[in-house]
Every structure is written in structure tokens, then in C-alpha cells.
Phi, psi and omega in degrees: 000134176280131181292141175300155179302317176267113184300339179291343183271359184298325180292335181290350178276348182226052187298318183289321176294321179299316180297321185283322193252342178281128184282151172281159179280171190280147181301327181297322177295315180298317180297322179297317180296313180301313183290314185290322183268356178064037182290127184205183180293348179269358187248163177240138179224156177234129172255128179266121176063065185287351185066243175243018174103031180292341179223040186250321189302320184297321181290315178300324183295337178284346184083005181295161174282100190259132173232138172244147172236118187231126181290321187283126181297317183286324176296318179298324179293321175299317178300317179298316180298323184282323195238000184298338179287345179280124181293340181263014183258137173213141176228141177245122178270091186197174179269116181305323185298329186242348182288132182285120177239139180294147179286151171051052180243346184245147174267337179216131167242130181218159181211135179252098177056035178235331186294338179292350176276355182260164174286118183305321183288347174260316188295310183299308180298323180292317176301319180298316183294322186273352176275144172286166176303133182071012175285164185244146168246118181243124180232128182219160182204167180250134174245117184257140181229112173246001178293317182286329181286332179203083183302324182292316177297319178303315180296321180292321179291322177298325177299319178297316178297315183297330188254337188230356182275124176206107186251145174288341183218070179298141185278127177226112181277128180244342183292136180260104182295340181259014184260008185300327181293339177289348182243019173101353180280154168263132183277118177280318177156169174252127186233142182234142181229135184279155175207173181208137177228153178217137181226151162280173180300313182293322177296319182295322177298317179297321179296309184288342175289355174262005178271142188304315184284341176273328173301324186255026172302142179295139186307324185289345181245354186302308187294314182292326178294306182294325176297321180296317178297315182298314182295324178298315181291321178300324178293342181247054174063026176055048186206127172232129187240134178246131164265114187258157168233125173264115190253125181246129172249118187241130179234158177230141179278000000 
């Protein structure tokens, strides 16, 4: 597959697979955000890059005035199909970096593993501007660890990456989650919540095929790469287990 000109659009090429295989974040993290940020029917929030709604239900459930801004046309259409029946739902199919948003209109701006795709020097100041006084910026992501659960399997999978992985668009994160204070925010804290996932070999392949650098694997290495991952997991009882950490970076204006 040829990578899109804008690397942020790569997920828009697999919307249905993204919806099926991307996991939702943990309820404890969502409850913490609602309680700490005081999200309620009296508040307004913006989600940046919702994908297909992996971190959307909790906000809608509070009754808040919810808006999402999603760059991908196909991802945005999945969101419309899922949530248009909610009276407090609105989605904008546009680029957050350049779309004009009124200042001081939101009580919460949040992003689930998407804000790192933006230019930090644009994203932080814009989030600051569109938040009301005492509003919150919540950014979270999932960190998965299968090395500790099965070191031998981890080594075998790393061998596959070392020898067969070659992507047209390797993922390189440049956004600094701890840099918010440089743009006027007060740092509330970094918070972690535990999680656990388990896949069969075939399930795991479907999951990683929704990752940007795996979507854009070079054609000549795709089959041998995915076959290598599958065979490694099959050798270990057809099971790969992740001990996850859901990491939240919370700031206040």
C-alpha cells in the first residue's frame, strides 16, 4: 500500500478494521477524567481525532455538549453512523491544526493517542486558546508490554522485526506530552491505570494491521513479516498477552 501524502490519513484507509480491532481505554481512566475535570451536562468538550470512538462513549454519557474533530473522512463517517442519535453529539471533518475554532468555548479538550500526530507548537497554543479559564487538557495513550509476560515470544517477534520489517511510513513520535507548561498550562499530573489484553495469532495480526507503520509495510515484506509474527505466536500456544498501562497527562489552563 502506498502511504497517503499526509501520514495522519493512513488510519482512514482501514476504518472498519480500526473500529473492530482497536481497543477502548479502561473505565477507571474515563471515570477519573469525568470526576477530576467535572465533566457534566453543563460543560462543553472537544475530542481531537476520535478515530471510530475508542474514547467517545464516556464523554457522551455525561450529557456534555460534545464535539469531535476528525481529519479522516471515512473515520468521521463511522462516527456519524454510531453517534448521530445522541442529541449532544457533533463532529467536524477537518484538520484541527487549521480549522477555525472560537476561543474560550470548551471546558475540556482531550485526545486519545492522536495529539502526537500534530505539531506541538500549534496544538498546545490552540488547545490553550479554545479552553475556558480553569479548563482541562487531557491526553492519554496506551503502553503495551508483552516482554514480561513471555520473554521468549518477545525475542522471537523482535527477530521478525529486525529481519523483515520495512515500512514506507515508520512511526516516529515527536510530540512532547510533558511540554505543556512551556505553552502556559499548569501540569496537574501524570496518572497510570493498569489493563490487560490477550490475542490469538490471527487476532493479533488483525490488530497490528491497524497500526500506521504496519498498514504501510512495503509490499515485498508484508507476507513474510506477518507470517513470521503469526508462526511465533502459534509456537507459544497461540496466545500473546499484554500487561498494559493507560497513561494520562492532565493539564489545566
